Wavefront OBJ file of the C-alpha trace (Angstrom):
o trace
v 36.230 15.164 19.658
v 39.236 16.493 21.562
v 42.776 15.136 21.930
v 43.516 12.352 24.366
v 46.653 12.658 26.510
v 48.015 9.655 28.368
v 50.400 10.059 31.288
v 52.433 7.093 32.511
v 51.892 6.723 36.281
v 53.894 3.557 36.909
v 56.821 1.916 35.123
v 56.813 -1.818 34.717
v 59.850 -3.695 36.125
v 62.786 -3.780 33.680
v 60.863 -1.767 31.068
v 60.878 1.782 29.797
v 57.228 2.703 29.268
v 55.802 4.488 26.272
v 52.187 4.773 25.172
v 50.224 5.259 21.998
v 46.500 6.049 21.945
v 44.206 5.457 18.997
v 40.819 7.236 19.110
v 37.720 6.007 17.301
v 34.185 7.434 17.184
v 32.731 4.832 19.521
v 35.604 3.010 21.224
v 39.031 3.984 22.552
v 41.864 1.530 21.808
v 44.949 1.711 24.035
v 48.289 0.247 22.944
v 51.253 0.320 25.336
v 54.733 -0.368 23.961
v 57.591 -1.232 26.320
v 61.193 -0.745 25.240
v 63.712 -3.275 26.512
v 65.885 -2.057 29.383
v 68.155 -5.088 29.085
v 69.538 -7.237 26.263
v 70.616 -10.839 25.782
v 74.209 -11.205 24.604
v 76.300 -14.163 23.470
v 80.092 -13.781 23.094
v 82.185 -15.907 20.722
v 85.997 -16.044 20.708
v 87.543 -15.978 17.210
v 90.806 -15.539 15.301
v 91.172 -11.955 14.011
v 92.752 -13.228 10.792
v 89.854 -15.628 10.219
v 86.742 -14.607 12.202
v 84.982 -17.831 11.227
v 87.589 -19.808 13.169
v 86.558 -20.188 16.806
v 89.049 -20.384 19.668
v 88.841 -22.361 22.898
v 90.347 -21.904 26.377
v 89.983 -18.108 26.515
v 88.919 -16.839 29.951
v 87.101 -13.541 30.587
v 85.500 -11.510 33.376
v 82.761 -8.924 32.796
v 82.463 -5.691 34.805
v 79.869 -2.909 34.922
v 81.111 0.638 34.274
v 79.385 3.438 36.194
v 80.150 7.103 35.388
v 83.272 6.033 33.518
v 84.633 3.975 36.420
v 84.809 0.188 36.291
v 83.352 -1.491 39.349
v 85.689 -3.678 41.391
v 83.374 -6.683 41.581
v 82.753 -8.576 38.350
v 79.235 -9.428 37.221
v 80.451 -12.600 35.536
v 83.764 -14.344 36.281
v 85.670 -17.209 34.708
v 83.723 -17.211 31.456
v 85.562 -19.759 29.314
v 85.308 -20.485 25.587
v 84.745 -24.055 24.410
v 85.465 -25.639 21.030
v 82.601 -23.594 19.562
v 84.258 -20.407 20.851
v 81.234 -19.440 22.953
v 81.996 -18.021 26.389
v 80.167 -19.977 29.074
v 79.816 -19.448 32.801
v 78.575 -21.590 35.655
v 75.760 -20.700 38.029
v 73.934 -22.982 40.456
v 75.969 -25.912 39.117
v 74.682 -25.292 35.592
v 76.413 -23.896 32.516
v 75.059 -20.855 30.672
v 76.083 -18.887 27.579
v 73.607 -15.989 27.423
v 74.340 -12.818 29.370
v 71.382 -10.730 30.554
v 72.786 -7.201 30.468
v 70.798 -4.152 31.661
v 71.229 -0.883 29.788
v 74.708 0.491 30.476
v 78.426 0.162 29.685
v 80.576 -2.880 30.428
v 84.223 -3.919 30.298
v 85.095 -7.426 29.141
v 88.554 -8.313 30.515
v 90.567 -11.235 29.178
v 92.304 -13.228 31.922
v 93.777 -15.998 29.768
v 94.287 -16.212 26.008
v 94.073 -19.333 23.839
v 97.377 -21.155 23.309
v 99.473 -19.419 20.650
v 97.583 -16.117 20.902
v 98.365 -12.797 22.549
v 96.203 -11.794 25.508
v 94.156 -8.615 25.226
v 95.714 -5.820 27.257
v 92.781 -3.408 26.899
v 89.143 -4.060 27.849
v 86.480 -4.776 25.270
v 83.909 -2.006 25.750
v 80.303 -3.195 25.442
v 77.486 -0.637 25.256
v 73.898 -1.739 25.850
v 70.939 0.528 25.062
v 67.216 -0.143 24.958
v 67.379 -0.656 21.190
v 70.786 -2.152 20.407
v 74.137 -3.533 21.568
v 77.523 -2.365 20.259
v 81.088 -3.165 21.220
v 84.612 -1.918 20.568
v 87.733 -4.035 20.910
v 89.912 -1.729 18.839
v 89.591 -3.778 15.628
v 87.837 -3.259 12.308
v 85.748 -6.318 13.134
v 84.073 -4.525 16.029
v 84.191 -0.938 14.823
v 82.593 -1.731 11.448
v 79.722 -3.547 13.114
v 80.402 -6.749 11.157
v 81.407 -8.588 14.325
v 77.945 -8.487 15.903
v 74.651 -9.970 14.707
v 71.043 -9.795 15.933
v 68.640 -12.723 15.821
v 65.085 -11.429 15.808
v 63.592 -14.808 16.698
v 65.594 -15.401 19.872
v 66.251 -11.683 20.475
v 69.936 -12.409 21.099
v 72.984 -10.368 20.058
v 76.048 -12.461 19.175
v 79.389 -10.678 19.165
v 82.786 -11.924 18.038
v 85.733 -11.043 20.262
v 89.076 -11.698 18.582
v 92.702 -12.478 19.358
v 95.888 -12.008 17.362
v 98.038 -15.090 16.824
v 101.718 -14.793 17.724
v 104.357 -15.356 20.350
v 103.230 -13.963 23.661
v 105.835 -11.868 25.464
v 106.684 -13.015 29.004
v 104.682 -11.167 31.609
v 106.288 -9.288 34.476
v 107.014 -11.269 37.594
v 107.456 -15.012 38.057
v 108.857 -17.049 35.196
v 108.662 -14.137 32.761
v 111.177 -12.145 34.815
v 113.437 -15.197 35.180
v 113.608 -15.603 31.401
v 114.805 -12.029 30.937
v 117.338 -12.378 33.752
v 118.772 -15.582 32.274
v 118.999 -13.988 28.835
v 120.788 -10.961 30.283
v 123.322 -13.137 32.122
v 124.001 -15.146 28.956
v 124.580 -12.029 26.829
v 126.836 -10.500 29.493
v 128.893 -13.689 29.649
v 129.334 -13.811 25.886
v 130.402 -10.166 25.790
v 132.924 -10.764 28.572
v 134.395 -13.794 26.819
v 134.828 -11.841 23.599
v 136.587 -9.009 25.468
v 139.081 -11.408 27.084
v 139.907 -13.108 23.775
v 140.516 -9.755 22.053
v 142.884 -8.651 24.829
v 144.844 -11.875 24.610
v 145.296 -11.440 20.866
v 146.489 -7.867 21.344
v 149.031 -8.915 23.984
v 150.272 -11.761 21.800
v 150.689 -9.439 18.818
v 152.528 -6.847 20.939
v 154.869 -9.454 22.374
v 155.826 -10.689 18.885
v 156.478 -7.179 17.586
v 158.763 -6.277 20.538
v 160.945 -9.437 20.414
v 164.630 -8.887 19.340
v 165.615 -10.325 15.988
v 168.495 -12.875 15.834
v 170.788 -12.741 12.851
l 1 2 3 4 5 6 7 8 9 10 11 12 13 14 15 16 17 18 19 20 21 22 23 24 25 26 27 28 29 30 31 32 33 34 35 36 37 38 39 40 41 42 43 44 45 46 47 48 49 50 51 52 53 54 55 56 57 58 59 60 61 62 63 64 65 66 67 68 69 70 71 72 73 74 75 76 77 78 79 80 81 82 83 84 85 86 87 88 89 90 91 92 93 94 95 96 97 98 99 100 101 102 103 104 105 106 107 108 109 110 111 112 113 114 115 116 117 118 119 120 121 122 123 124 125 126 127 128 129 130 131 132 133 134 135 136 137 138 139 140 141 142 143 144 145 146 147 148 149 150 151 152 153 154 155 156 157 158 159 160 161 162 163 164 165 166 167 168 169 170 171 172 173 174 175 176 177 178 179 180 181 182 183 184 185 186 187 188 189 190 191 192 193 194 195 196 197 198 199 200 201 202 203 204 205 206 207 208 209 210 211 212 213 214 215
């Protein structure tokens, strides 16, 4: 018998279609396999020094990136980590933790860092394909692949996004600017006081050296 060729005429919604044909002597068996065109993702906030330690009160927005340009409108906004570190968002007065992400590239932007931690200044780049999810936050945790896991039962990727502990530098504008201004005024005042005291000492020493001696 000859070869059987199958052409896909219509793509199912949210699926990339592929087909495999098995031929038998009497019957033809058709098996159609659909690759995922979206993935389920869960994001957990952790300490970079101890990735098993979860962090609360981090706030993120998620944006789609098209042709290397980040879209202005966020897909998800105000995603906040709880005590378990999982980022959750609200929709229709309900709270959710799983993100349904179509194939593509995304930027995860941190809007607020946990207390005592430095805010991320660069986006976390998330890449979704039909077969996997990867991310890069500029750390070994993400770049080695150890920061993301796949659960075959729930078909969910869980990724750990980290923060560095430390003193956060004041941001530009508002109170941050006022702190720098106050510090500058204080240092200028101290320098001026020291200059005046040195001049007084010099004048006092010069006056003593020029005084006539009495015998």
